[in-house]
C-alpha positions as a Markdown table, in Angstrom:
| # | Residue | x | y | z |
|---|---|---|---|---|
| 1 | Met | 88.2 | 91.5 | 97.6 |
| 2 | Ala | 91.7 | 93.7 | 97.3 |
| 3 | Lys | 93.7 | 93.8 | 93.9 |
| 4 | Val | 95.7 | 90.5 | 94.4 |
| 5 | Cys | 96.1 | 87.4 | 92.5 |
| 6 | Gln | 94.7 | 83.9 | 93.4 |
| 7 | Ile | 97.4 | 82.0 | 91.9 |
| 8 | Thr | 100.3 | 83.8 | 93.0 |
| 9 | Gly | 99.4 | 86.1 | 95.4 |
| 10 | Arg | 101.1 | 89.1 | 93.8 |
| 11 | Lys | 99.9 | 92.2 | 95.2 |
| 12 | Arg | 100.6 | 96.1 | 94.1 |
| 13 | Met | 104.3 | 97.7 | 94.7 |
| 14 | Lys | 105.0 | 100.6 | 96.2 |
| 15 | Gly | 108.0 | 103.0 | 94.9 |
| 16 | Asn | 108.7 | 106.2 | 93.8 |
| 17 | Asn | 108.5 | 108.6 | 90.7 |
| 18 | Val | 111.2 | 110.0 | 90.1 |
| 19 | Ala | 111.1 | 113.6 | 88.2 |
| 20 | His | 114.4 | 114.5 | 86.2 |
| 21 | Ser | 115.3 | 116.8 | 89.2 |
| 22 | Lys | 115.6 | 113.9 | 91.4 |
| 23 | Leu | 112.0 | 115.0 | 93.1 |
| 24 | Arg | 110.5 | 111.7 | 94.2 |
| 25 | Thr | 107.3 | 111.2 | 95.0 |
| 26 | Lys | 104.8 | 107.8 | 96.2 |
| 27 | Arg | 103.7 | 105.7 | 93.6 |
| 28 | Asn | 101.2 | 102.4 | 93.1 |
| 29 | Phe | 102.9 | 100.0 | 90.3 |
| 30 | Ser | 99.6 | 98.0 | 89.6 |
| 31 | Leu | 99.0 | 94.4 | 88.8 |
| 32 | Asn | 97.6 | 93.3 | 85.3 |
| 33 | Leu | 94.5 | 91.5 | 86.7 |
| 34 | Lys | 92.3 | 90.0 | 85.4 |
| 35 | Asn | 88.7 | 88.5 | 85.8 |
| 36 | Lys | 89.3 | 85.0 | 84.2 |
| 37 | Lys | 87.2 | 81.5 | 83.9 |
| 38 | Phe | 88.6 | 78.3 | 83.3 |
| 39 | Trp | 87.2 | 75.0 | 82.7 |
| 40 | Ser | 88.1 | 72.0 | 85.5 |
| 41 | Glu | 87.9 | 69.0 | 83.9 |
| 42 | Thr | 87.7 | 67.5 | 87.3 |
| 43 | Glu | 84.7 | 69.9 | 89.2 |
| 44 | Gln | 83.0 | 69.8 | 85.4 |
| 45 | Arg | 82.5 | 73.6 | 85.7 |
| 46 | Phe | 83.6 | 76.8 | 85.2 |
| 47 | Ile | 86.0 | 78.4 | 87.9 |
| 48 | Thr | 86.2 | 82.1 | 87.7 |
| 49 | Leu | 89.7 | 83.8 | 89.4 |
| 50 | Lys | 90.7 | 87.2 | 89.4 |
| 51 | Val | 94.4 | 86.0 | 88.0 |
| 52 | Ser | 97.5 | 88.3 | 86.6 |
| 53 | Cys | 99.4 | 87.6 | 83.5 |
| 54 | Lys | 101.7 | 85.5 | 84.7 |
| 55 | Gly | 99.0 | 83.1 | 86.9 |
| 56 | Ile | 97.4 | 82.6 | 83.1 |
| 57 | Arg | 100.7 | 81.5 | 81.9 |
| 58 | Glu | 101.3 | 79.7 | 85.1 |
| 59 | Ile | 97.5 | 77.8 | 84.2 |
| 60 | Glu | 98.5 | 77.1 | 81.1 |
| 61 | Lys | 102.1 | 75.9 | 82.1 |
| 62 | Asn | 101.0 | 73.3 | 85.0 |
| 63 | Gly | 97.5 | 72.4 | 84.4 |
| 64 | Leu | 94.5 | 74.2 | 86.5 |
| 65 | Asp | 93.9 | 71.4 | 88.8 |
| 66 | Ala | 97.5 | 71.3 | 89.9 |
| 67 | Thr | 97.9 | 74.9 | 90.1 |
| 68 | Leu | 95.1 | 75.4 | 92.2 |
| 69 | Ala | 96.3 | 72.8 | 94.5 |
| 70 | Lys | 99.4 | 74.6 | 95.1 |
| 71 | Ala | 97.7 | 77.7 | 95.8 |
| 72 | Arg | 95.6 | 76.8 | 98.1 |
| 73 | Lys | 98.2 | 75.1 | 100.1 |
| 74 | Ala | 100.0 | 78.2 | 99.5 |
| 75 | Gly | 97.2 | 80.0 | 101.5 |
| 76 | Phe | 95.8 | 82.6 | 98.2 |
| 77 | Ile | 92.5 | 80.8 | 97.6 |
| 78 | Asp | 89.8 | 79.0 | 99.0 |
| 79 | Leu | 87.2 | 77.6 | 96.5 |
| 80 | Val | 84.6 | 75.5 | 98.1 |
């Protein structure tokens, strides 16, 4: 699986490394992705997700079930 957050859909970004002489070379900005297990009260099981730290904060704020429903609707995740 690619380096994509399953909750927010964020991907790595591309940009330039800018030297002091203004010479530009391509570089990647990686995400801060973590494999994390969350307990689902409705399903009574652990769900493992590859999420960014922003996605973890979103789960803590809105709850796991609401956030998963939102991510499924947006097409970022498809759990069985």
